[in-house]
C-alpha positions as CSV (number, residue, x, y, z in Angstrom):
1,M,188.3,38.7,6.3
2,W,189.8,36.7,3.2
3,F,192.9,37.3,1.5
4,C,193.2,36.3,-2.0
5,L,196.3,34.7,-3.5
6,S,196.5,33.7,-7.3
7,K,199.4,32.0,-9.0
8,Q,199.5,30.2,-12.3
9,G,195.9,30.4,-12.9
10,W,194.9,29.2,-9.6
11,T,193.2,31.3,-6.7
12,W,193.1,30.7,-3.0
13,Y,191.2,32.4,-0.5
14,V,192.8,32.4,2.8
15,P,191.0,33.5,5.9
16,V,193.0,36.3,7.7
17,T,192.0,37.5,11.1
18,I,192.8,41.3,11.7
19,P,192.7,42.7,15.2
20,F,189.8,45.0,16.1
21,C,191.9,47.9,16.8
22,H,193.3,47.5,13.1
23,Q,189.7,47.0,11.7
24,Q,188.8,50.4,13.3
25,K,191.9,52.1,11.9
26,S,191.1,50.9,8.4
27,S,187.3,51.8,8.5
28,L,188.4,55.3,9.7
29,L,190.8,55.6,6.8
30,L,188.3,54.3,4.7
31,R,185.9,57.0,5.5
32,L,188.5,59.8,5.2
33,F,189.3,58.5,1.7
34,L,185.8,58.7,0.6
35,R,185.1,62.1,2.0
36,F,188.1,63.4,0.3
37,H,187.0,61.5,-2.9
38,N,183.6,62.8,-2.4
39,R,184.6,66.5,-2.0
40,F,187.2,66.8,-4.9
41,F,186.6,63.8,-7.5
42,S,183.1,62.4,-7.2
43,S,180.6,62.8,-9.8
44,E,178.4,63.9,-7.0
45,K,180.8,66.5,-5.8
46,N,178.3,69.1,-6.5
47,F,175.8,67.6,-4.1
48,A,178.5,67.2,-1.4
49,A,179.4,70.8,-1.8
50,K,175.9,71.8,-1.1
51,L,175.8,69.5,2.1
52,R,178.9,70.8,3.6
53,P,177.5,74.3,4.9
54,L,174.5,72.4,6.0
55,V,176.0,69.4,8.2
56,G,179.7,71.0,8.6
57,F,181.5,68.0,6.9
58,T,181.6,65.9,3.6
59,P,180.0,62.7,4.1
60,S,181.6,59.7,3.0
61,G,178.1,58.0,2.1
62,L,176.4,60.5,-0.4
63,S,173.7,58.1,-1.3
64,I,172.2,57.9,2.5
65,F,172.0,61.7,2.3
66,K,170.4,62.2,-1.1
67,L,167.7,59.6,0.3
68,A,166.9,62.2,3.2
69,F,165.7,64.5,0.5
70,S,163.6,61.9,-1.3
71,H,159.7,61.9,-0.7
72,K,157.7,59.2,-0.9
73,S,155.6,60.3,-3.7
74,N,158.7,59.8,-6.1
75,P,158.2,57.1,-8.8
76,S,160.9,54.4,-8.3
77,D,161.5,50.7,-9.2
78,K,162.9,50.0,-5.9
79,A,161.2,48.5,-2.6
80,Y,158.9,50.9,-1.0
81,A,160.9,51.1,2.1
82,I,164.3,52.1,0.4
83,Q,163.0,54.7,-2.0
84,N,162.1,57.5,0.2
85,N,163.3,59.2,3.6
86,E,160.7,58.1,5.8
87,R,163.0,55.4,7.5
88,L,165.4,58.1,8.2
89,E,163.0,60.3,9.4
90,F,161.8,57.7,11.9
91,L,165.4,57.4,12.9
92,G,166.0,61.2,13.2
93,D,163.0,61.8,15.1
94,A,164.2,59.5,17.8
95,V,167.7,60.7,17.8
96,L,166.6,64.5,17.7
97,G,164.5,63.9,20.7
98,T,167.2,62.3,22.7
99,I,169.8,65.1,22.2
100,V,167.4,67.9,22.7
101,A,166.6,66.3,26.0
102,E,170.1,65.9,26.8
103,Y,170.7,69.5,26.0
104,L,168.0,70.8,27.8
105,F,169.0,68.9,30.9
106,K,172.2,70.5,30.9
107,K,171.3,73.9,29.9
108,Y,168.5,74.1,32.6
109,P,170.1,72.3,35.9
110,N,167.5,73.4,38.2
111,A,164.3,73.2,36.0
112,N,161.6,70.5,36.7
113,E,160.4,67.9,34.5
114,G,157.4,69.7,33.3
115,F,159.4,72.4,32.2
116,L,162.1,70.5,30.4
117,T,159.3,68.4,28.7
118,K,157.3,71.5,27.4
119,M,160.7,72.9,26.2
120,R,161.5,69.9,24.3
121,S,157.9,69.5,22.9
122,K,158.5,73.5,21.5
123,I,161.7,72.3,19.7
124,V,161.0,69.2,18.1
125,K,157.4,69.8,17.1
126,R,156.4,70.2,13.4
127,S,155.9,73.6,13.2
128,T,159.5,74.4,14.8
129,L,161.2,72.0,12.6
130,N,159.3,73.4,9.4
131,N,160.8,76.7,10.3
132,I,164.3,75.3,10.8
133,G,164.2,73.6,7.5
134,D,162.9,76.7,5.7
135,K,165.9,78.7,7.2
136,M,168.3,76.1,6.3
137,G,167.2,76.0,2.7
138,L,166.1,72.5,2.5
139,D,163.6,73.2,0.0
140,V,166.2,73.6,-2.7
141,L,167.3,69.9,-2.2
142,L,163.9,68.9,-1.6
143,Q,162.9,70.1,-5.1
144,E,166.0,68.5,-6.9
145,Y,165.1,65.0,-5.3
146,S,161.6,64.9,-4.6
147,Q,159.4,64.9,-7.9
148,T,156.2,66.6,-6.2
149,R,154.8,69.8,-5.1
150,L,156.4,70.8,-1.8
151,S,154.4,71.2,1.2
152,R,155.8,73.0,4.6
153,S,155.4,69.9,6.3
154,M,158.0,68.1,4.2
155,L,160.5,70.6,5.4
156,G,160.3,69.2,8.9
157,N,160.4,65.6,7.6
158,A,163.6,66.5,5.8
159,V,165.2,67.8,8.9
160,E,164.5,64.9,11.0
161,A,165.6,62.5,8.0
162,L,169.0,64.7,7.5
163,V,169.4,64.0,11.3
164,G,169.0,60.5,10.8
165,A,171.7,60.4,7.8
166,V,174.3,62.4,10.0
167,Y,173.6,59.8,12.8
168,L,174.7,57.0,10.5
169,E,177.4,58.8,9.3
170,R,178.8,60.1,12.3
171,G,177.3,58.4,15.4
172,Y,176.0,60.0,18.6
173,M,178.6,62.5,19.4
174,G,178.9,63.7,16.0
175,T,175.3,64.2,15.6
176,T,175.1,65.9,19.2
177,D,177.6,68.5,17.7
178,F,175.3,68.6,14.3
179,I,172.2,69.5,16.1
180,V,173.6,71.7,19.1
181,N,176.1,73.7,17.2
182,K,174.4,73.8,13.3
183,I,170.9,73.7,14.3
184,L,170.0,75.1,17.7
185,R,172.4,77.9,17.7
186,N,172.0,78.9,14.2
187,Y,168.2,78.7,13.6
188,L,166.6,78.9,16.9
189,N,166.5,81.2,20.0
190,V,165.8,78.9,23.0
191,H,165.2,81.7,25.4
192,E,162.5,83.0,23.4
193,L,160.8,79.8,23.5
194,E,160.7,79.7,27.2
195,S,157.9,82.2,27.1
196,Y,156.3,81.3,23.7
197,D,153.2,79.6,23.2
198,D,151.6,78.6,20.0
199,N,149.7,75.3,21.3
200,Y,146.2,76.6,20.1
201,K,144.6,73.4,21.4
202,S,145.7,74.0,24.8
203,Q,144.8,77.6,24.9
204,L,141.4,76.8,23.4
205,L,140.7,74.2,26.0
206,E,141.7,76.4,28.8
207,W,139.2,78.8,27.7
208,C,136.3,76.3,27.5
209,Q,137.3,74.9,30.9
210,K,137.1,78.5,32.5
211,N,133.8,79.1,30.8
212,G,132.1,75.8,31.4
213,Q,132.1,74.5,28.1
214,T,133.4,71.2,26.1
215,V,135.7,71.2,23.1
216,A,136.1,68.3,20.9
217,Y,137.8,67.2,17.7
218,K,136.2,65.2,14.7
219,L,138.1,63.7,11.5
220,V,135.8,65.0,8.7
221,A,137.9,63.8,6.1
222,R,140.9,61.7,4.8
223,Y,141.8,62.0,1.3
224,K,144.6,61.7,-1.1
225,F,146.6,64.7,-2.4
226,E,149.5,64.3,-4.8
227,K,149.5,60.6,-3.5
228,R,149.8,61.8,0.1
229,D,147.3,61.3,2.9
230,R,145.4,64.6,3.9
231,F,143.3,65.2,6.7
232,K,140.2,67.8,7.4
233,V,139.6,68.1,10.9
234,A,136.6,70.1,12.7
235,V,136.9,71.5,16.2
236,L,133.4,71.5,18.2
237,V,132.7,73.7,21.4
238,D,129.7,72.3,23.0
239,G,128.9,70.1,20.2
240,E,128.8,72.8,17.6
241,K,131.3,73.0,14.8
242,I,133.1,76.3,15.0
243,A,135.9,75.8,12.3
244,T,137.8,73.3,10.2
245,A,141.3,72.9,8.7
246,D,143.2,70.9,6.3
247,D,146.7,69.3,6.6
248,F,149.0,66.5,5.5
249,N,149.6,66.1,9.6
250,K,146.4,65.4,11.7
251,K,147.9,67.1,14.7
252,S,148.8,70.2,12.6
253,A,145.2,70.3,11.3
254,E,143.6,70.5,14.9
255,Q,145.9,73.0,16.0
256,T,145.1,75.2,13.0
257,A,141.3,74.5,13.4
258,S,141.9,75.6,17.0
259,Q,143.5,79.0,16.1
260,R,140.7,79.6,13.7
261,A,138.0,78.6,16.2
262,M,139.5,80.9,18.9
263,R,139.4,83.8,16.2
264,Q,135.9,82.9,15.5
265,L,135.0,83.1,19.4
266,G,136.8,86.2,19.9
267,I,139.5,84.5,22.1
268,K,142.7,86.4,22.5
269,I,145.6,84.4,21.1
270,V,148.6,84.5,23.3
271,H,151.8,83.9,21.4
272,D,154.5,85.5,23.7
273,A,154.5,86.9,27.1
274,K,155.8,90.5,25.8
275,D,153.9,92.0,28.7
276,A,155.7,89.9,31.4
277,D,158.0,91.9,33.6
278,N,161.5,91.7,32.0
279,K,163.0,91.3,35.6
280,E,161.1,88.1,36.2
281,K,162.4,86.9,32.6
282,E,166.0,87.6,33.5
283,K,165.4,86.1,37.0
284,F,164.2,82.9,35.5
285,R,167.0,82.5,33.3
286,K,169.5,83.2,36.1
287,D,167.7,80.7,38.3
288,Y,167.3,77.7,35.8
289,A,169.7,78.6,32.6
290,V,173.2,78.1,32.0
291,S,175.3,79.6,29.1
292,D,175.5,77.2,26.2
């Protein structure tokens, strides 16, 4: 770093080498100071107060957290890549998947790869994240920092963006604590997910295979709605269109169309194995799961 010396109108900049350990201490002290300032003295202290119960701490950098709730449809003079939460969503998606995988790996020490993959998919999929975002009350912050009509998918996007912001603020260990203790244990019942199934595409495919029929999906239309891409998807059984659905996410549209097709065809939709033997469920948990 450079140290400034001034004397009699002259200024000299002298290079000074600071040991790495001292740099770490200086960085830590700066973050602590900024967190204290943001909590009590910053002009954004009200925003910091809203974040604290969500993430469990007062961030040192509030701007990155405000960005987490800024949707791409917001008007801005800034470059596109830095005016919305899409980059944070990208980062948070990767971090969330990794930490959930580690959590499941430790929670189910005897489970096979297939079970772990399905469980991770159930936790990080869009519908689950949308529900978590709703329970966290992220719609309040989205309405404040996004000048557009809210859709349910924006809640899940905000969850991922918030994870990305926490990761930049606190690193891997701090983000692990946030995801496990603030998200998974507060807003999700992992044991219920063991037998829960809302993969309508998979259920419809299984029914078609048993009955010697084919199933396919066709993108009927792609259009703009409030500056966002929206997809209309049709599901076809033996080449016949059975149902359609619209969504901002193509995969979500396919799931909704599949659910509607199952109802149209009179197929029983299985959400939860409520009729399963409770003893078998308890045996499964005893064999595979460890307490949190």
